[in-house]
PQR file with spaces between the fields and no chain letter, atoms N, CA, C, O and H, PARSE charges and radii, in Angstrom:
ATOM       1  N    MET     1     117.644  130.809  137.449 -0.4000 1.5000
ATOM       2  CA   MET     1     116.717  131.025  138.525 -0.0000 2.0000
ATOM       3  C    MET     1     117.092  130.316  139.735  0.5500 1.7000
ATOM       4  O    MET     1     117.478  129.152  139.631 -0.5500 1.4000
ATOM       5  N    SER     2     117.020  130.908  140.933 -0.4000 1.5000
ATOM       6  CA   SER     2     117.423  130.474  142.227 -0.0000 2.0000
ATOM       7  C    SER     2     116.297  129.672  142.941  0.5500 1.7000
ATOM       8  O    SER     2     115.126  129.724  142.566 -0.5500 1.4000
ATOM       9  H    SER     2     116.706  131.854  141.017  0.4000 1.0000
ATOM      10  N    ASP     3     116.679  129.007  143.882 -0.4000 1.5000
ATOM      11  CA   ASP     3     115.802  128.340  144.804 -0.0000 2.0000
ATOM      12  C    ASP     3     114.684  129.320  145.390  0.5500 1.7000
ATOM      13  O    ASP     3     113.543  128.972  145.694 -0.5500 1.4000
ATOM      14  H    ASP     3     117.631  128.965  144.187  0.4000 1.0000
ATOM      15  N    ILE     4     115.211  130.602  145.494 -0.4000 1.5000
ATOM      16  CA   ILE     4     114.301  131.690  146.062 -0.0000 2.0000
ATOM      17  C    ILE     4     113.073  131.796  145.323  0.5500 1.7000
ATOM      18  O    ILE     4     111.989  132.011  145.863 -0.5500 1.4000
ATOM      19  H    ILE     4     116.137  130.885  145.247  0.4000 1.0000
ATOM      20  N    VAL     5     113.249  131.637  144.028 -0.4000 1.5000
ATOM      21  CA   VAL     5     112.083  131.684  143.112 -0.0000 2.0000
ATOM      22  C    VAL     5     111.091  130.449  143.319  0.5500 1.7000
ATOM      23  O    VAL     5     109.868  130.574  143.387 -0.5500 1.4000
ATOM      24  H    VAL     5     114.130  131.462  143.589  0.4000 1.0000
ATOM      25  N    LEU     6     111.706  129.372  143.398 -0.4000 1.5000
ATOM      26  CA   LEU     6     110.830  128.092  143.630 -0.0000 2.0000
ATOM      27  C    LEU     6     110.158  128.326  145.057  0.5500 1.7000
ATOM      28  O    LEU     6     108.973  128.022  145.185 -0.5500 1.4000
ATOM      29  H    LEU     6     112.699  129.270  143.342  0.4000 1.0000
ATOM      30  N    GLN     7     110.789  128.797  146.014 -0.4000 1.5000
ATOM      31  CA   GLN     7     110.137  128.999  147.330 -0.0000 2.0000
ATOM      32  C    GLN     7     109.021  130.142  147.201  0.5500 1.7000
ATOM      33  O    GLN     7     108.025  130.141  147.925 -0.5500 1.4000
ATOM      34  H    GLN     7     111.753  129.045  145.910  0.4000 1.0000
ATOM      35  N    GLY     8     109.247  131.065  146.276 -0.4000 1.5000
ATOM      36  CA   GLY     8     108.355  132.149  146.124 -0.0000 2.0000
ATOM      37  C    GLY     8     106.945  131.460  145.615  0.5500 1.7000
ATOM      38  O    GLY     8     105.863  131.691  146.155 -0.5500 1.4000
ATOM      39  H    GLY     8     110.056  131.066  145.688  0.4000 1.0000
ATOM      40  N    TYR     9     107.118  130.626  144.550 -0.4000 1.5000
ATOM      41  CA   TYR     9     105.834  129.909  143.958 -0.0000 2.0000
ATOM      42  C    TYR     9     105.338  128.978  145.007  0.5500 1.7000
ATOM      43  O    TYR     9     104.121  128.816  145.095 -0.5500 1.4000
ATOM      44  H    TYR     9     107.996  130.438  144.111  0.4000 1.0000
ATOM      45  N    ALA    10     106.178  128.318  145.848 -0.4000 1.5000
ATOM      46  CA   ALA    10     105.629  127.482  146.945 -0.0000 2.0000
ATOM      47  C    ALA    10     104.787  128.260  147.797  0.5500 1.7000
ATOM      48  O    ALA    10     103.687  127.817  148.128 -0.5500 1.4000
ATOM      49  H    ALA    10     107.167  128.449  145.776  0.4000 1.0000
ATOM      50  N    ASP    11     105.179  129.342  148.173 -0.4000 1.5000
ATOM      51  CA   ASP    11     104.512  130.337  149.103 -0.0000 2.0000
ATOM      52  C    ASP    11     103.234  130.819  148.543  0.5500 1.7000
ATOM      53  O    ASP    11     102.225  130.848  149.247 -0.5500 1.4000
ATOM      54  H    ASP    11     106.072  129.703  147.904  0.4000 1.0000
ATOM      55  N    LEU    12     103.227  131.227  147.220 -0.4000 1.5000
ATOM      56  CA   LEU    12     102.103  131.731  146.490 -0.0000 2.0000
ATOM      57  C    LEU    12     101.031  130.615  146.250  0.5500 1.7000
ATOM      58  O    LEU    12      99.829  130.880  146.288 -0.5500 1.4000
ATOM      59  H    LEU    12     104.046  131.203  146.647  0.4000 1.0000
ATOM      60  N    PHE    13     101.524  129.326  145.994 -0.4000 1.5000
ATOM      61  CA   PHE    13     100.574  128.356  145.668 -0.0000 2.0000
ATOM      62  C    PHE    13     100.902  127.107  146.497  0.5500 1.7000
ATOM      63  O    PHE    13     101.379  126.107  145.961 -0.5500 1.4000
ATOM      64  H    PHE    13     102.500  129.111  145.963  0.4000 1.0000
ATOM      65  N    PRO    14     100.630  127.179  147.861 -0.5600 1.5000
ATOM      66  CA   PRO    14     100.774  126.030  148.713  0.2800 2.0000
ATOM      67  C    PRO    14      99.905  124.880  148.255  0.5500 1.7000
ATOM      68  O    PRO    14      98.876  125.092  147.615 -0.5500 1.4000
ATOM      69  N    VAL    15     100.309  123.668  148.577 -0.4000 1.5000
ATOM      70  CA   VAL    15      99.370  122.592  148.408 -0.0000 2.0000
ATOM      71  C    VAL    15      98.078  122.659  148.909  0.5500 1.7000
ATOM      72  O    VAL    15      97.937  123.020  150.077 -0.5500 1.4000
ATOM      73  H    VAL    15     101.145  123.495  149.098  0.4000 1.0000
ATOM      74  N    GLY    16      97.114  122.376  148.237 -0.4000 1.5000
ATOM      75  CA   GLY    16      95.696  122.612  148.656 -0.0000 2.0000
ATOM      76  C    GLY    16      95.019  123.878  148.182  0.5500 1.7000
ATOM      77  O    GLY    16      93.791  123.945  148.243 -0.5500 1.4000
ATOM      78  H    GLY    16      97.229  122.083  147.288  0.4000 1.0000
ATOM      79  N    THR    17      95.771  124.943  147.687 -0.4000 1.5000
ATOM      80  CA   THR    17      95.217  126.135  147.260 -0.0000 2.0000
ATOM      81  C    THR    17      94.299  125.929  146.043  0.5500 1.7000
ATOM      82  O    THR    17      94.691  125.327  145.044 -0.5500 1.4000
ATOM      83  H    THR    17      96.769  124.889  147.636  0.4000 1.0000
ATOM      84  N    PRO    18      93.078  126.442  146.156 -0.5600 1.5000
ATOM      85  CA   PRO    18      92.222  126.342  145.058  0.2800 2.0000
ATOM      86  C    PRO    18      92.700  127.452  143.939  0.5500 1.7000
ATOM      87  O    PRO    18      93.000  128.596  144.282 -0.5500 1.4000
ATOM      88  N    VAL    19      92.739  127.061  142.722 -0.4000 1.5000
ATOM      89  CA   VAL    19      93.205  127.654  141.624 -0.0000 2.0000
ATOM      90  C    VAL    19      92.403  127.677  140.469  0.5500 1.7000
ATOM      91  O    VAL    19      91.544  126.801  140.369 -0.5500 1.4000
ATOM      92  H    VAL    19      92.495  126.132  142.443  0.4000 1.0000
ATOM      93  N    LYS    20      92.535  128.607  139.480 -0.4000 1.5000
ATOM      94  CA   LYS    20      91.979  128.460  138.165 -0.0000 2.0000
ATOM      95  C    LYS    20      93.105  128.211  137.139  0.5500 1.7000
ATOM      96  O    LYS    20      94.054  128.984  137.008 -0.5500 1.4000
ATOM      97  H    LYS    20      93.233  129.318  139.561  0.4000 1.0000
ATOM      98  N    TYR    21      92.948  127.145  136.461 -0.4000 1.5000
ATOM      99  CA   TYR    21      94.022  126.761  135.463 -0.0000 2.0000
ATOM     100  C    TYR    21      93.495  127.069  133.999  0.5500 1.7000
ATOM     101  O    TYR    21      92.468  126.605  133.501 -0.5500 1.4000
ATOM     102  H    TYR    21      92.177  126.517  136.567  0.4000 1.0000
ATOM     103  N    PHE    22      94.390  127.937  133.408 -0.4000 1.5000
ATOM     104  CA   PHE    22      94.020  128.462  132.050 -0.0000 2.0000
ATOM     105  C    PHE    22      94.866  127.559  131.110  0.5500 1.7000
ATOM     106  O    PHE    22      96.076  127.754  130.997 -0.5500 1.4000
ATOM     107  H    PHE    22      95.223  128.313  133.812  0.4000 1.0000
ATOM     108  N    PRO    23      94.229  126.577  130.443 -0.5600 1.5000
ATOM     109  CA   PRO    23      94.986  125.621  129.514  0.2800 2.0000
ATOM     110  C    PRO    23      95.613  126.414  128.302  0.5500 1.7000
ATOM     111  O    PRO    23      96.649  126.044  127.750 -0.5500 1.4000
ATOM     112  N    ILE    24      94.934  127.477  127.952 -0.4000 1.5000
ATOM     113  CA   ILE    24      95.436  128.360  126.801 -0.0000 2.0000
ATOM     114  C    ILE    24      95.612  129.800  127.385  0.5500 1.7000
ATOM     115  O    ILE    24      94.647  130.499  127.693 -0.5500 1.4000
ATOM     116  H    ILE    24      94.092  127.778  128.400  0.4000 1.0000
ATOM     117  N    MET    25      96.745  130.142  127.499 -0.4000 1.5000
ATOM     118  CA   MET    25      97.059  131.487  128.170 -0.0000 2.0000
ATOM     119  C    MET    25      96.434  132.555  127.263  0.5500 1.7000
ATOM     120  O    MET    25      96.499  132.535  126.034 -0.5500 1.4000
ATOM     121  H    MET    25      97.529  129.574  127.249  0.4000 1.0000
ATOM     122  N    GLY    26      95.829  133.480  127.995 -0.4000 1.5000
ATOM     123  CA   GLY    26      95.070  134.684  127.237 -0.0000 2.0000
ATOM     124  C    GLY    26      93.662  134.393  126.803  0.5500 1.7000
ATOM     125  O    GLY    26      92.983  135.277  126.281 -0.5500 1.4000
ATOM     126  H    GLY    26      95.777  133.496  128.993  0.4000 1.0000
ATOM     127  N    GLU    27      93.172  133.087  127.018 -0.4000 1.5000
ATOM     128  CA   GLU    27      91.820  132.826  126.844 -0.0000 2.0000
ATOM     129  C    GLU    27      90.982  132.818  128.290  0.5500 1.7000
ATOM     130  O    GLU    27      91.578  132.617  129.349 -0.5500 1.4000
ATOM     131  H    GLU    27      93.724  132.369  127.442  0.4000 1.0000
ATOM     132  N    SER    28      89.815  133.012  128.244 -0.4000 1.5000
ATOM     133  CA   SER    28      88.991  133.101  129.513 -0.0000 2.0000
ATOM     134  C    SER    28      88.663  131.833  130.070  0.5500 1.7000
ATOM     135  O    SER    28      88.418  131.708  131.270 -0.5500 1.4000
ATOM     136  H    SER    28      89.330  133.175  127.385  0.4000 1.0000
ATOM     137  N    LYS    29      88.645  130.819  129.208 -0.4000 1.5000
ATOM     138  CA   LYS    29      88.220  129.382  129.466 -0.0000 2.0000
ATOM     139  C    LYS    29      89.157  128.757  130.508  0.5500 1.7000
ATOM     140  O    LYS    29      90.356  128.645  130.257 -0.5500 1.4000
ATOM     141  H    LYS    29      88.844  130.921  128.233  0.4000 1.0000
ATOM     142  N    HIS    30      88.629  128.342  131.686 -0.4000 1.5000
ATOM     143  CA   HIS    30      89.730  127.696  132.739 -0.0000 2.0000
ATOM     144  C    HIS    30      88.957  126.616  133.321  0.5500 1.7000
ATOM     145  O    HIS    30      87.753  126.460  133.114 -0.5500 1.4000
ATOM     146  H    HIS    30      87.654  128.433  131.890  0.4000 1.0000
ATOM     147  N    VAL    31      89.762  125.789  134.139 -0.4000 1.5000
ATOM     148  CA   VAL    31      89.431  124.805  134.974 -0.0000 2.0000
ATOM     149  C    VAL    31      89.720  125.014  136.293  0.5500 1.7000
ATOM     150  O    VAL    31      90.848  125.344  136.661 -0.5500 1.4000
ATOM     151  H    VAL    31      90.739  125.916  134.307  0.4000 1.0000
ATOM     152  N    ASP    32      88.580  124.811  137.215 -0.4000 1.5000
ATOM     153  CA   ASP    32      88.801  125.093  138.647 -0.0000 2.0000
ATOM     154  C    ASP    32      89.449  123.695  139.276  0.5500 1.7000
ATOM     155  O    ASP    32      88.981  122.567  139.128 -0.5500 1.4000
ATOM     156  H    ASP    32      87.664  124.543  136.916  0.4000 1.0000
ATOM     157  N    CYS    33      90.474  124.007  139.909 -0.4000 1.5000
ATOM     158  CA   CYS    33      91.383  122.748  140.528 -0.0000 2.0000
ATOM     159  C    CYS    33      92.050  123.202  141.643  0.5500 1.7000
ATOM     160  O    CYS    33      91.878  124.334  142.094 -0.5500 1.4000
ATOM     161  H    CYS    33      90.855  124.924  140.029  0.4000 1.0000
ATOM     162  N    GLU    34      92.841  122.344  142.141 -0.4000 1.5000
ATOM     163  CA   GLU    34      93.585  122.553  143.496 -0.0000 2.0000
ATOM     164  C    GLU    34      95.000  122.178  143.283  0.5500 1.7000
ATOM     165  O    GLU    34      95.274  121.196  142.593 -0.5500 1.4000
ATOM     166  H    GLU    34      92.981  121.424  141.775  0.4000 1.0000
ATOM     167  N    ILE    35      95.979  122.958  143.878 -0.4000 1.5000
ATOM     168  CA   ILE    35      97.355  122.556  143.915 -0.0000 2.0000
ATOM     169  C    ILE    35      97.494  121.265  144.587  0.5500 1.7000
ATOM     170  O    ILE    35      96.971  121.113  145.691 -0.5500 1.4000
ATOM     171  H    ILE    35      95.756  123.756  144.438  0.4000 1.0000
ATOM     172  N    ARG    36      98.203  120.243  143.984 -0.4000 1.5000
ATOM     173  CA   ARG    36      98.664  119.035  144.685 -0.0000 2.0000
ATOM     174  C    ARG    36      99.999  118.673  144.861  0.5500 1.7000
ATOM     175  O    ARG    36     100.279  117.579  145.351 -0.5500 1.4000
ATOM     176  H    ARG    36      98.628  120.366  143.088  0.4000 1.0000
ATOM     177  N    SER    37     100.957  119.566  144.476 -0.4000 1.5000
ATOM     178  CA   SER    37     102.388  119.272  144.786 -0.0000 2.0000
ATOM     179  C    SER    37     103.297  120.568  145.026  0.5500 1.7000
ATOM     180  O    SER    37     102.850  121.669  144.703 -0.5500 1.4000
ATOM     181  H    SER    37     100.730  120.455  144.078  0.4000 1.0000
ATOM     182  N    GLU    38     104.267  120.473  145.457 -0.4000 1.5000
ATOM     183  CA   GLU    38     105.282  121.530  145.518 -0.0000 2.0000
ATOM     184  C    GLU    38     105.698  121.961  143.941  0.5500 1.7000
ATOM     185  O    GLU    38     105.479  121.220  142.983 -0.5500 1.4000
ATOM     186  H    GLU    38     104.630  119.579  145.719  0.4000 1.0000
ATOM     187  N    PRO    39     106.279  123.169  143.843 -0.5600 1.5000
ATOM     188  CA   PRO    39     106.736  123.403  142.403  0.2800 2.0000
ATOM     189  C    PRO    39     108.014  122.742  142.244  0.5500 1.7000
ATOM     190  O    PRO    39     108.698  122.373  143.199 -0.5500 1.4000
ATOM     191  N    TRP    40     108.367  122.581  140.885 -0.4000 1.5000
ATOM     192  CA   TRP    40     109.621  122.041  140.560 -0.0000 2.0000
ATOM     193  C    TRP    40     110.092  122.702  139.234  0.5500 1.7000
ATOM     194  O    TRP    40     109.203  123.189  138.535 -0.5500 1.4000
ATOM     195  H    TRP    40     107.811  122.882  140.109  0.4000 1.0000
ATOM     196  N    ARG    41     111.378  122.781  138.799 -0.4000 1.5000
ATOM     197  CA   ARG    41     111.806  123.380  137.604 -0.0000 2.0000
ATOM     198  C    ARG    41     112.004  122.287  136.606  0.5500 1.7000
ATOM     199  O    ARG    41     112.497  121.214  136.955 -0.5500 1.4000
ATOM     200  H    ARG    41     112.100  122.385  139.367  0.4000 1.0000
ATOM     201  N    LEU    42     111.652  122.512  135.427 -0.4000 1.5000
ATOM     202  CA   LEU    42     111.850  121.673  134.170 -0.0000 2.0000
ATOM     203  C    LEU    42     113.302  122.024  133.763  0.5500 1.7000
ATOM     204  O    LEU    42     113.839  123.077  134.107 -0.5500 1.4000
ATOM     205  H    LEU    42     111.251  123.383  135.143  0.4000 1.0000
ATOM     206  N    GLY    43     113.866  121.131  133.053 -0.4000 1.5000
ATOM     207  CA   GLY    43     115.207  121.290  132.507 -0.0000 2.0000
ATOM     208  C    GLY    43     115.363  122.601  131.732  0.5500 1.7000
ATOM     209  O    GLY    43     116.459  123.160  131.791 -0.5500 1.4000
ATOM     210  H    GLY    43     113.429  120.276  132.774  0.4000 1.0000
ATOM     211  N    HIS    44     114.468  123.097  131.077 -0.4000 1.5000
ATOM     212  CA   HIS    44     114.677  124.404  130.242 -0.0000 2.0000
ATOM     213  C    HIS    44     114.145  125.674  131.203  0.5500 1.7000
ATOM     214  O    HIS    44     113.918  126.789  130.731 -0.5500 1.4000
ATOM     215  H    HIS    44     113.578  122.643  131.028  0.4000 1.0000
ATOM     216  N    GLY    45     114.002  125.383  132.437 -0.4000 1.5000
ATOM     217  CA   GLY    45     113.628  126.534  133.365 -0.0000 2.0000
ATOM     218  C    GLY    45     112.186  126.735  133.837  0.5500 1.7000
ATOM     219  O    GLY    45     111.904  127.283  134.902 -0.5500 1.4000
ATOM     220  H    GLY    45     114.186  124.478  132.820  0.4000 1.0000
ATOM     221  N    ALA    46     111.348  126.281  133.018 -0.4000 1.5000
ATOM     222  CA   ALA    46     109.837  126.388  133.406 -0.0000 2.0000
ATOM     223  C    ALA    46     109.555  125.999  134.777  0.5500 1.7000
ATOM     224  O    ALA    46     110.225  125.087  135.262 -0.5500 1.4000
ATOM     225  H    ALA    46     111.577  125.836  132.152  0.4000 1.0000
ATOM     226  N    ILE    47     108.667  126.559  135.455 -0.4000 1.5000
ATOM     227  CA   ILE    47     108.284  126.164  136.852 -0.0000 2.0000
ATOM     228  C    ILE    47     106.887  125.540  136.668  0.5500 1.7000
ATOM     229  O    ILE    47     106.010  126.134  136.041 -0.5500 1.4000
ATOM     230  H    ILE    47     108.122  127.299  135.061  0.4000 1.0000
ATOM     231  N    VAL    48     106.680  124.222  137.278 -0.4000 1.5000
ATOM     232  CA   VAL    48     105.475  123.557  137.070 -0.0000 2.0000
ATOM     233  C    VAL    48     104.998  123.127  138.493  0.5500 1.7000
ATOM     234  O    VAL    48     105.766  123.010  139.448 -0.5500 1.4000
ATOM     235  H    VAL    48     107.392  123.739  137.787  0.4000 1.0000
ATOM     236  N    VAL    49     103.649  122.904  138.540 -0.4000 1.5000
ATOM     237  CA   VAL    49     103.047  122.142  139.727 -0.0000 2.0000
ATOM     238  C    VAL    49     102.001  121.175  139.361  0.5500 1.7000
ATOM     239  O    VAL    49     101.396  121.361  138.305 -0.5500 1.4000
ATOM     240  H    VAL    49     103.025  122.999  137.765  0.4000 1.0000
ATOM     241  N    LYS    50     101.713  120.159  140.105 -0.4000 1.5000
ATOM     242  CA   LYS    50     100.658  119.188  139.724 -0.0000 2.0000
ATOM     243  C    LYS    50      99.379  119.954  140.369  0.5500 1.7000
ATOM     244  O    LYS    50      99.423  120.592  141.421 -0.5500 1.4000
ATOM     245  H    LYS    50     102.205  120.007  140.963  0.4000 1.0000
ATOM     246  N    VAL    51      98.274  119.784  139.580 -0.4000 1.5000
ATOM     247  CA   VAL    51      96.953  120.174  139.956 -0.0000 2.0000
ATOM     248  C    VAL    51      95.837  119.020  139.739  0.5500 1.7000
ATOM     249  O    VAL    51      95.967  118.138  138.890 -0.5500 1.4000
ATOM     250  H    VAL    51      98.239  119.266  138.725  0.4000 1.0000
ATOM     251  N    THR    52      94.821  119.122  140.532 -0.4000 1.5000
ATOM     252  CA   THR    52      93.908  117.865  140.565 -0.0000 2.0000
ATOM     253  C    THR    52      93.248  117.957  139.165  0.5500 1.7000
ATOM     254  O    THR    52      92.991  119.006  138.573 -0.5500 1.4000
ATOM     255  H    THR    52      94.716  119.839  141.221  0.4000 1.0000
ATOM     256  N    GLY    53      93.019  116.722  138.736 -0.4000 1.5000
ATOM     257  CA   GLY    53      92.473  116.464  137.408 -0.0000 2.0000
ATOM     258  C    GLY    53      93.309  116.613  136.048  0.5500 1.7000
ATOM     259  O    GLY    53      92.839  116.465  134.920 -0.5500 1.4000
ATOM     260  H    GLY    53      93.228  115.871  139.216  0.4000 1.0000
ATOM     261  N    LYS    54      94.531  116.908  136.339 -0.4000 1.5000
ATOM     262  CA   LYS    54      95.498  116.954  135.184 -0.0000 2.0000
ATOM     263  C    LYS    54      96.697  116.051  135.549  0.5500 1.7000
ATOM     264  O    LYS    54      97.132  115.974  136.698 -0.5500 1.4000
ATOM     265  H    LYS    54      94.913  117.028  137.255  0.4000 1.0000
ATOM     266  N    ALA    55      97.244  115.318  134.409 -0.4000 1.5000
ATOM     267  CA   ALA    55      98.348  114.471  134.579 -0.0000 2.0000
ATOM     268  C    ALA    55      99.635  115.354  134.398  0.5500 1.7000
ATOM     269  O    ALA    55      99.606  116.311  133.625 -0.5500 1.4000
ATOM     270  H    ALA    55      96.890  115.381  133.476  0.4000 1.0000
ATOM     271  N    GLY    56     100.729  115.042  135.091 -0.4000 1.5000
ATOM     272  CA   GLY    56     101.921  115.779  134.857 -0.0000 2.0000
ATOM     273  C    GLY    56     101.734  117.207  135.629  0.5500 1.7000
ATOM     274  O    GLY    56     100.846  117.462  136.442 -0.5500 1.4000
ATOM     275  H    GLY    56     100.752  114.264  135.719  0.4000 1.0000
ATOM     276  N    GLY    57     102.706  118.021  135.216 -0.4000 1.5000
ATOM     277  CA   GLY    57     102.912  119.253  135.742 -0.0000 2.0000
ATOM     278  C    GLY    57     102.258  120.363  134.788  0.5500 1.7000
ATOM     279  O    GLY    57     102.201  120.172  133.574 -0.5500 1.4000
ATOM     280  H    GLY    57     103.428  117.814  134.555  0.4000 1.0000
ATOM     281  N    VAL    58     101.820  121.408  135.324 -0.4000 1.5000
ATOM     282  CA   VAL    58     101.209  122.533  134.524 -0.0000 2.0000
ATOM     283  C    VAL    58     102.037  123.808  134.972  0.5500 1.7000
ATOM     284  O    VAL    58     102.446  123.893  136.130 -0.5500 1.4000
ATOM     285  H    VAL    58     101.866  121.563  136.311  0.4000 1.0000
ATOM     286  N    SER    59     102.259  124.723  134.102 -0.4000 1.5000
ATOM     287  CA   SER    59     103.040  125.896  134.173 -0.0000 2.0000
ATOM     288  C    SER    59     102.356  126.828  135.082  0.5500 1.7000
ATOM     289  O    SER    59     101.171  127.096  134.879 -0.5500 1.4000
ATOM     290  H    SER    59     101.927  124.654  133.162  0.4000 1.0000
ATOM     291  N    VAL    60     103.049  127.384  136.142 -0.4000 1.5000
ATOM     292  CA   VAL    60     102.574  128.313  137.054 -0.0000 2.0000
ATOM     293  C    VAL    60     102.135  129.508  136.523  0.5500 1.7000
ATOM     294  O    VAL    60     101.412  130.269  137.166 -0.5500 1.4000
ATOM     295  H    VAL    60     104.011  127.167  136.307  0.4000 1.0000
ATOM     296  N    ASP    61     102.581  129.776  135.203 -0.4000 1.5000
ATOM     297  CA   ASP    61     102.212  130.873  134.322 -0.0000 2.0000
ATOM     298  C    ASP    61     100.655  130.839  134.056  0.5500 1.7000
ATOM     299  O    ASP    61     100.005  131.868  133.871 -0.5500 1.4000
ATOM     300  H    ASP    61     103.169  129.158  134.680  0.4000 1.0000
ATOM     301  N    HIS    62     100.155  129.666  134.052 -0.4000 1.5000
ATOM     302  CA   HIS    62      98.797  129.527  133.650 -0.0000 2.0000
ATOM     303  C    HIS    62      97.861  129.245  134.821  0.5500 1.7000
ATOM     304  O    HIS    62      96.789  128.662  134.657 -0.5500 1.4000
ATOM     305  H    HIS    62     100.684  128.831  134.202  0.4000 1.0000
ATOM     306  N    LEU    63      98.278  129.659  135.965 -0.4000 1.5000
ATOM     307  CA   LEU    63      97.465  129.486  137.144 -0.0000 2.0000
ATOM     308  C    LEU    63      97.132  130.985  137.711  0.5500 1.7000
ATOM     309  O    LEU    63      97.894  131.946  137.610 -0.5500 1.4000
ATOM     310  H    LEU    63      99.149  130.132  136.099  0.4000 1.0000
ATOM     311  N    ARG    64      95.907  130.991  138.296 -0.4000 1.5000
ATOM     312  CA   ARG    64      95.500  132.177  139.190 -0.0000 2.0000
ATOM     313  C    ARG    64      94.833  131.715  140.369  0.5500 1.7000
ATOM     314  O    ARG    64      94.042  130.778  140.258 -0.5500 1.4000
ATOM     315  H    ARG    64      95.288  130.210  138.377  0.4000 1.0000
ATOM     316  N    LYS    65      95.055  132.270  141.541 -0.4000 1.5000
ATOM     317  CA   LYS    65      94.257  131.879  142.769 -0.0000 2.0000
ATOM     318  C    LYS    65      92.826  132.061  142.480  0.5500 1.7000
ATOM     319  O    LYS    65      92.449  133.045  141.845 -0.5500 1.4000
ATOM     320  H    LYS    65      95.697  133.031  141.631  0.4000 1.0000
ATOM     321  N    SER    66      92.001  131.157  142.915 -0.4000 1.5000
ATOM     322  CA   SER    66      90.655  131.221  142.930 -0.0000 2.0000
ATOM     323  C    SER    66      90.134  132.397  143.734  0.5500 1.7000
ATOM     324  O    SER    66      90.629  132.572  144.847 -0.5500 1.4000
ATOM     325  H    SER    66      92.308  130.358  143.431  0.4000 1.0000
ATOM     326  N    PRO    67      89.106  133.300  143.260 -0.5600 1.5000
ATOM     327  CA   PRO    67      88.734  134.321  143.998  0.2800 2.0000
ATOM     328  C    PRO    67      88.025  133.943  145.383  0.5500 1.7000
ATOM     329  O    PRO    67      87.843  134.795  146.252 -0.5500 1.4000
ATOM     330  N    THR    68      87.674  132.735  145.513 -0.4000 1.5000
ATOM     331  CA   THR    68      87.135  132.226  146.732 -0.0000 2.0000
ATOM     332  C    THR    68      88.199  131.952  147.767  0.5500 1.7000
ATOM     333  O    THR    68      87.890  131.656  148.922 -0.5500 1.4000
ATOM     334  H    THR    68      87.822  132.043  144.806  0.4000 1.0000
ATOM     335  N    HIS    69      89.470  132.048  147.356 -0.4000 1.5000
ATOM     336  CA   HIS    69      90.424  131.611  148.238 -0.0000 2.0000
ATOM     337  C    HIS    69      90.615  132.704  149.502  0.5500 1.7000
ATOM     338  O    HIS    69      90.712  133.919  149.325 -0.5500 1.4000
ATOM     339  H    HIS    69      89.722  132.288  146.418  0.4000 1.0000
ATOM     340  N    PRO    70      90.646  132.098  150.691 -0.5600 1.5000
ATOM     341  CA   PRO    70      90.664  133.050  151.947  0.2800 2.0000
ATOM     342  C    PRO    70      91.669  134.046  151.988  0.5500 1.7000
ATOM     343  O    PRO    70      91.453  135.141  152.509 -0.5500 1.4000
ATOM     344  N    SER    71      92.877  133.706  151.415 -0.4000 1.5000
ATOM     345  CA   SER    71      93.908  134.748  151.560 -0.0000 2.0000
ATOM     346  C    SER    71      93.563  136.122  150.619  0.5500 1.7000
ATOM     347  O    SER    71      94.170  137.186  150.735 -0.5500 1.4000
ATOM     348  H    SER    71      93.053  132.817  150.992  0.4000 1.0000
ATOM     349  N    LEU    72      92.555  135.889  149.749 -0.4000 1.5000
ATOM     350  CA   LEU    72      92.031  136.996  148.911 -0.0000 2.0000
ATOM     351  C    LEU    72      90.917  137.848  149.662  0.5500 1.7000
ATOM     352  O    LEU    72      90.345  138.840  149.209 -0.5500 1.4000
ATOM     353  H    LEU    72      92.061  135.025  149.656  0.4000 1.0000
ATOM     354  N    GLY    73      90.745  137.304  150.801 -0.4000 1.5000
ATOM     355  CA   GLY    73      89.597  138.031  151.483 -0.0000 2.0000
ATOM     356  C    GLY    73      88.218  137.698  151.284  0.5500 1.7000
ATOM     357  O    GLY    73      87.325  138.368  151.805 -0.5500 1.4000
ATOM     358  H    GLY    73      91.209  136.498  151.168  0.4000 1.0000
ATOM     359  N    ARG    74      87.982  136.649  150.524 -0.4000 1.5000
ATOM     360  CA   ARG    74      86.693  136.261  150.246 -0.0000 2.0000
ATOM     361  C    ARG    74      86.601  134.735  150.668  0.5500 1.7000
ATOM     362  O    ARG    74      87.636  134.168  151.019 -0.5500 1.4000
ATOM     363  H    ARG    74      88.707  136.105  150.101  0.4000 1.0000
ATOM     364  N    GLY    75      85.406  134.057  150.644 -0.4000 1.5000
ATOM     365  CA   GLY    75      85.115  132.614  150.802 -0.0000 2.0000
ATOM     366  C    GLY    75      85.067  132.387  152.147  0.5500 1.7000
ATOM     367  O    GLY    75      85.060  133.341  152.925 -0.5500 1.4000
ATOM     368  H    GLY    75      84.565  134.517  150.358  0.4000 1.0000
ATOM     369  N    GLU    76      85.031  131.166  152.561 -0.4000 1.5000
ATOM     370  CA   GLU    76      84.846  130.651  153.922 -0.0000 2.0000
ATOM     371  C    GLU    76      86.105  130.370  154.553  0.5500 1.7000
ATOM     372  O    GLU    76      86.135  129.930  155.702 -0.5500 1.4000
ATOM     373  H    GLU    76      85.036  130.391  151.930  0.4000 1.0000
């Protein structure tokens, strides 16, 4: 993966973006939180970011923008 991929995730999930974090992929249970770091790549290639309320990085594959996010046309 290239730096373009990391930049794409940085553009999709900038610091401060409200997101839903799904600890178990495929399940509906989620935690509302906010992005608090730029993305980075782990040694095996996974891309992660820090979110509020969680230690360490979480996979961007487990994140969805919150429906109240202004870029989705809702919210304040």
